Backbone as CSV, one residue per row, in Angstrom:
resi,resn,N_x,N_y,N_z,CA_x,CA_y,CA_z,C_x,C_y,C_z
1,UNK,239.871,183.378,106.153,239.933,184.142,107.391,238.584,184.036,108.105
2,UNK,238.611,183.842,109.396,237.372,183.733,110.165,236.693,185.096,110.302
3,UNK,235.424,185.082,110.620,234.687,186.329,110.847,235.347,187.119,111.967
4,UNK,235.730,186.428,113.033,236.409,187.088,114.158,237.676,187.798,113.672
5,UNK,238.489,187.092,112.879,239.742,187.654,112.373,239.502,188.850,111.452
6,UNK,238.463,188.762,110.624,238.150,189.875,109.725,237.743,191.120,110.514
7,UNK,236.906,190.930,111.519,236.475,192.064,112.345,237.675,192.655,113.076
8,UNK,238.521,191.785,113.609,239.707,192.247,114.335,240.638,193.043,113.403
9,UNK,240.813,192.575,112.173,241.649,193.277,111.196,241.084,194.660,110.879
10,UNK,239.767,194.752,110.749,239.128,196.051,110.498,239.366,196.994,111.673
11,UNK,239.302,196.459,112.877,239.543,197.278,114.069,240.975,197.811,114.071
12,UNK,241.938,196.933,113.790,243.337,197.348,113.780,243.594,198.450,112.756
13,UNK,242.885,198.402,111.624,243.036,199.403,110.562,242.095,200.591,110.742
14,UNK,241.205,200.520,111.753,240.176,201.547,111.978,239.373,201.801,110.703
15,UNK,238.825,200.696,110.166,238.016,200.779,108.949,236.620,200.237,109.229
16,UNK,235.624,200.780,108.537,234.249,200.299,108.681,234.061,198.917,108.056
17,UNK,232.988,198.283,108.465,232.612,196.955,107.984,231.171,197.018,107.482
18,UNK,230.931,196.352,106.371,229.566,196.082,105.911,229.373,194.583,106.100
19,UNK,228.273,194.198,106.738,228.039,192.787,107.031,226.544,192.507,107.133
20,UNK,226.242,191.239,107.299,224.876,190.814,107.583,224.830,190.366,109.038
21,UNK,223.782,190.777,109.756,223.586,190.351,111.142,222.104,190.148,111.356
22,UNK,221.737,188.963,111.753,220.342,188.596,111.969,219.486,188.916,110.742
23,UNK,220.046,188.632,109.571,219.330,188.797,108.311,219.245,190.212,107.787
24,UNK,219.913,191.155,108.434,219.856,192.554,108.019,221.253,193.083,107.679
25,UNK,221.318,193.942,106.655,222.584,194.545,106.248,222.936,195.659,107.236
26,UNK,224.148,195.589,107.778,224.602,196.585,108.760,225.901,197.228,108.284
27,UNK,226.065,198.482,108.633,227.332,199.181,108.426,227.805,199.596,109.810
28,UNK,228.962,199.037,110.210,229.427,199.212,111.585,230.913,199.559,111.652
29,UNK,231.300,200.083,112.794,232.702,200.197,113.176,232.839,199.458,114.498
30,UNK,233.648,198.397,114.494,233.830,197.573,115.683,234.804,198.258,116.637
31,UNK,234.447,198.292,117.917,235.272,198.963,118.922,235.859,198.025,119.969
32,UNK,235.134,196.987,120.348,235.609,196.040,121.361,235.259,194.637,120.904
33,UNK,236.256,193.733,120.965,236.027,192.347,120.550,236.632,191.413,121.597
34,UNK,235.940,190.288,121.809,236.421,189.319,122.781,235.328,188.329,123.127
35,UNK,235.285,187.941,124.399,234.334,186.918,124.846,233.415,187.435,125.943
36,UNK,232.206,186.920,125.958,231.242,187.148,127.032,230.646,185.781,127.343
37,UNK,230.892,185.288,128.537,230.415,183.956,128.939,230.809,182.882,127.922
38,UNK,232.012,182.997,127.376,232.534,182.020,126.425,232.132,182.228,124.983
39,UNK,231.226,183.153,124.709,230.773,183.425,123.337,231.545,184.611,122.757
40,UNK,231.950,184.491,121.485,232.624,185.605,120.809,231.612,186.710,120.548
41,UNK,231.956,187.923,121.000,231.056,189.068,120.826,231.852,190.290,120.406
42,UNK,231.148,191.240,119.828,231.754,192.502,119.428,230.816,193.647,119.801
43,UNK,231.383,194.697,120.353,230.653,195.937,120.572,230.991,196.839,119.400
44,UNK,229.968,197.216,118.654,230.171,197.995,117.432,229.257,199.206,117.417
45,UNK,229.689,200.224,116.698,228.847,201.388,116.481,228.244,201.247,115.096
46,UNK,226.920,201.067,115.034,226.232,200.962,113.747,225.841,202.356,113.297
47,UNK,226.371,202.761,112.149,226.127,204.111,111.649,225.204,204.149,110.446
48,UNK,224.943,202.990,109.837,224.040,202.942,108.674,223.581,201.504,108.476
49,UNK,222.654,201.338,107.558,222.140,200.014,107.255,220.792,199.783,107.914
50,UNK,220.447,198.519,108.038,219.133,198.137,108.539,219.205,197.736,110.005
51,UNK,218.066,197.838,110.673,217.972,197.433,112.074,216.533,197.031,112.377
52,UNK,216.377,195.943,113.099,215.025,195.510,113.451,214.358,196.476,114.422
53,UNK,215.145,197.194,115.197,214.611,198.144,116.178,214.654,199.585,115.679
54,UNK,215.114,199.781,114.468,215.278,201.131,113.938,216.632,201.683,114.337
55,UNK,217.179,202.510,113.500,218.482,203.118,113.755,218.274,204.621,113.945
56,UNK,218.574,205.122,115.147,218.373,206.552,115.369,219.335,207.391,114.533
57,UNK,218.971,208.633,114.253,219.884,209.515,113.527,221.223,209.579,114.260
58,UNK,222.302,209.453,113.505,223.623,209.503,114.109,224.167,208.143,114.494
59,UNK,223.313,207.105,114.522,223.782,205.758,114.803,223.515,205.301,116.225
60,UNK,223.960,204.054,116.514,223.678,203.434,117.814,224.706,202.351,118.104
61,UNK,225.033,202.160,119.386,225.896,201.063,119.820,225.132,199.749,119.714
62,UNK,225.824,198.694,119.248,225.232,197.372,119.134,226.191,196.337,119.719
63,UNK,225.651,195.418,120.498,226.402,194.282,121.016,225.988,193.082,120.177
64,UNK,226.939,192.475,119.461,226.615,191.443,118.487,227.350,190.141,118.770
65,UNK,226.648,189.020,118.568,227.266,187.707,118.614,227.986,187.486,117.289
66,UNK,229.267,187.204,117.346,230.045,187.055,116.121,229.566,185.872,115.286
67,UNK,229.070,184.817,115.909,228.600,183.668,115.126,227.313,183.963,114.350
68,UNK,226.710,185.132,114.565,225.529,185.543,113.804,225.868,186.587,112.730
69,UNK,227.155,186.922,112.606,227.616,187.887,111.601,228.135,187.113,110.392
70,UNK,227.741,187.554,109.197,228.214,186.916,107.962,228.481,187.969,106.902
71,UNK,229.059,187.511,105.796,229.339,188.377,104.632,230.069,189.657,105.039
72,UNK,231.138,189.516,105.790,231.908,190.666,106.283,232.769,191.228,105.157
73,UNK,232.664,192.536,104.961,233.502,193.243,103.988,234.080,194.479,104.671
74,UNK,235.398,194.550,104.714,236.061,195.749,105.223,236.044,196.765,104.094
75,UNK,235.599,197.973,104.378,235.444,198.988,103.333,236.235,200.241,103.680
76,UNK,236.492,201.021,102.655,237.126,202.323,102.856,236.072,203.302,103.341
77,UNK,236.460,204.196,104.196,235.521,205.192,104.679,235.940,205.682,106.044
78,UNK,235.248,206.703,106.520,235.603,207.271,107.821,235.234,206.337,108.972
79,UNK,235.985,206.428,110.046,235.729,205.702,111.284,234.577,206.375,112.009
80,UNK,233.603,205.621,112.451,232.434,206.170,113.138,232.440,205.746,114.600
81,UNK,232.106,206.683,115.459,232.000,206.422,116.882,231.080,207.467,117.489
82,UNK,230.941,207.416,118.779,230.174,208.438,119.480,230.880,208.690,120.812
83,UNK,230.738,209.873,121.330,231.462,210.290,122.529,231.194,209.422,123.746
84,UNK,230.070,208.739,123.822,229.744,207.981,125.025,230.382,206.594,125.057
85,UNK,231.353,206.312,124.172,232.050,205.026,124.219,232.833,204.866,125.526
86,UNK,233.150,205.948,126.178,233.902,205.869,127.424,233.054,205.325,128.580
87,UNK,231.742,205.283,128.403,230.875,204.690,129.432,231.184,203.204,129.534
88,UNK,231.130,202.634,130.718,231.439,201.215,130.865,230.542,200.344,129.978
89,UNK,231.158,199.428,129.272,230.401,198.525,128.421,230.261,197.182,129.129
90,UNK,229.197,196.482,128.824,228.965,195.169,129.427,228.858,194.079,128.357
91,UNK,229.155,194.408,127.130,229.037,193.475,126.011,230.126,192.404,126.055
92,UNK,231.349,192.801,126.379,232.503,191.908,126.339,233.188,191.917,127.701
93,UNK,233.346,190.728,128.298,234.046,190.617,129.582,235.541,190.384,129.398
94,UNK,235.886,189.453,128.519,237.275,189.089,128.267,237.704,189.787,126.974
95,UNK,238.266,190.987,127.098,238.573,191.835,125.945,239.860,191.379,125.265
96,UNK,239.760,191.131,123.971,240.912,190.792,123.132,241.515,192.073,122.566
97,UNK,240.671,192.954,122.040,241.134,194.219,121.448,240.057,195.269,121.642
98,UNK,240.495,196.470,121.981,239.576,197.609,122.103,240.214,198.779,121.397
99,UNK,239.422,199.464,120.577,239.907,200.592,119.796,239.132,201.827,120.175
100,UNK,239.851,202.856,120.532,239.217,204.124,120.872,239.315,205.080,119.700
101,UNK,238.458,206.065,119.676,238.433,207.052,118.587,239.715,207.851,118.533
């Protein structure tokens, strides 16, 4: 299964993902997946794990290039989001799937 397909499956099941992104372990819930300027991207809420910029308490929205995501594991656990997901996102232009809380 491709990384894109694994992320999409996690979204459909509303399950968290543990993965590697830019060499750091991330714990995310993917909310929007599709294309931006032809590149596969995902808008995810990172609720735990590592971050080069630091992760604020409560988590942070991340726009990620799917080709830089590896070692994807769908895990059991609560779905994480934040109330400001309704704000317009600019991460993905051509939306394949979007999951709301």
